[in-house]
C-alpha positions as CSV (number, residue, x, y, z in Angstrom):
1,X,-14.0,-34.2,-12.5
2,X,-14.3,-37.1,-10.1
3,X,-15.3,-37.1,-6.4
4,X,-11.7,-37.4,-5.2
5,X,-10.5,-34.4,-7.3
6,X,-13.5,-32.3,-6.0
7,X,-12.6,-33.3,-2.4
8,X,-8.9,-32.3,-3.0
9,X,-9.9,-29.0,-4.5
10,X,-12.4,-28.3,-1.7
11,X,-9.8,-29.1,1.0
12,X,-7.2,-26.9,-0.7
13,X,-9.7,-24.0,-0.9
14,X,-10.6,-24.4,2.8
15,X,-6.9,-24.3,3.7
16,X,-6.4,-21.1,1.6
17,X,-9.4,-19.5,3.3
18,X,-8.0,-20.4,6.8
19,X,-4.7,-18.8,5.8
20,X,-6.5,-15.6,4.6
21,X,-8.6,-15.5,7.8
22,X,-5.5,-16.0,10.0
23,X,-3.6,-13.2,8.2
24,X,-6.6,-10.9,8.5
25,X,-6.9,-11.6,12.3
26,X,-3.3,-10.6,12.7
27,X,-3.7,-7.3,10.9
28,X,-2.5,-8.3,7.4
29,X,-4.4,-7.6,4.2
30,X,-5.0,-10.8,2.4
31,X,-7.1,-11.9,-0.6
32,X,-8.0,-15.4,-1.9
33,X,-8.3,-16.0,-5.6
34,X,-9.8,-19.3,-6.6
35,X,-7.8,-19.6,-9.8
36,X,-4.6,-18.2,-11.3
37,X,-6.8,-16.4,-13.9
38,X,-8.7,-14.7,-11.1
39,X,-5.5,-13.6,-9.5
40,X,-4.2,-12.1,-12.8
41,X,-7.5,-10.3,-13.3
42,X,-7.3,-8.9,-9.8
43,X,-3.7,-7.6,-10.3
44,X,-4.4,-6.1,-13.7
45,X,-7.8,-4.5,-13.0
46,X,-7.9,-3.9,-9.3
47,X,-4.3,-3.3,-8.1
48,X,-2.3,-1.9,-11.0
49,X,-4.6,1.0,-12.2
50,X,-4.6,2.7,-8.8
51,X,-0.9,2.2,-8.4
52,X,-0.2,3.6,-11.9
53,X,-2.4,6.6,-11.0
54,X,-0.6,7.1,-7.6
55,X,2.8,6.9,-9.2
56,X,1.8,9.3,-12.0
57,X,2.6,6.7,-14.7
58,X,1.5,7.5,-18.2
59,X,-0.5,4.3,-18.9
60,X,-4.0,3.8,-20.2
61,X,-5.0,2.0,-17.0
62,X,-4.1,5.1,-15.0
63,X,-6.7,7.0,-17.0
64,X,-9.4,4.4,-17.5
65,X,-9.1,2.4,-14.3
66,X,-8.8,-1.0,-16.0
67,X,-6.2,-2.9,-18.0
68,X,-6.1,-2.5,-21.8
69,X,-3.1,-4.8,-22.2
70,X,-1.1,-1.8,-23.3
71,X,2.5,-1.6,-24.5
72,X,3.4,1.5,-22.6
73,X,7.0,2.0,-21.5
74,X,5.5,2.8,-18.0
75,X,3.5,-0.4,-17.8
76,X,3.5,-1.8,-14.3
77,X,2.2,-5.3,-15.0
78,X,5.0,-6.5,-17.3
79,X,5.8,-9.7,-15.6
80,X,3.5,-12.4,-14.3
81,X,5.1,-15.2,-12.3
82,X,3.2,-18.3,-11.2
83,X,5.0,-21.0,-9.3
84,X,3.1,-24.2,-9.5
85,X,5.6,-26.2,-7.3
86,X,8.9,-25.6,-5.6
87,X,11.7,-26.2,-8.1
88,X,14.0,-29.1,-7.3
89,X,17.0,-28.5,-5.2
90,X,15.7,-25.0,-4.1
91,X,14.7,-23.5,-0.9
92,X,11.6,-21.2,-1.0
93,X,10.2,-18.9,1.7
94,X,7.1,-16.8,1.8
95,X,7.6,-13.5,3.4
96,X,4.6,-11.7,5.0
97,X,5.4,-8.0,5.6
98,X,3.2,-6.1,8.0
99,X,3.3,-2.9,6.0
100,X,1.0,-1.1,3.5
101,X,3.0,-1.5,0.3
102,X,0.2,-0.6,-2.1
103,X,-2.4,-2.9,-3.6
């Protein structure tokens, strides 16, 4: 990776951290994940098991506390969507809701 690529990544990360800090200062819960893989791991091993337990779903993660990539009909983490860039000819918005909606 060249110096320019490293600078671009560093700048992007700094912007992300500023956004997380700004949200936290305004009473929102926010988390920064450095890579998409980190975000998926966080969802599957940190957010989904407690929600499955809270909702009394019959999944392995509700019992063990971590993802086992199950095929349960109650599986919460069935869809993973990553948007790299805004699709052409579309309008996208990010909604920040000031409410505790789970993990």
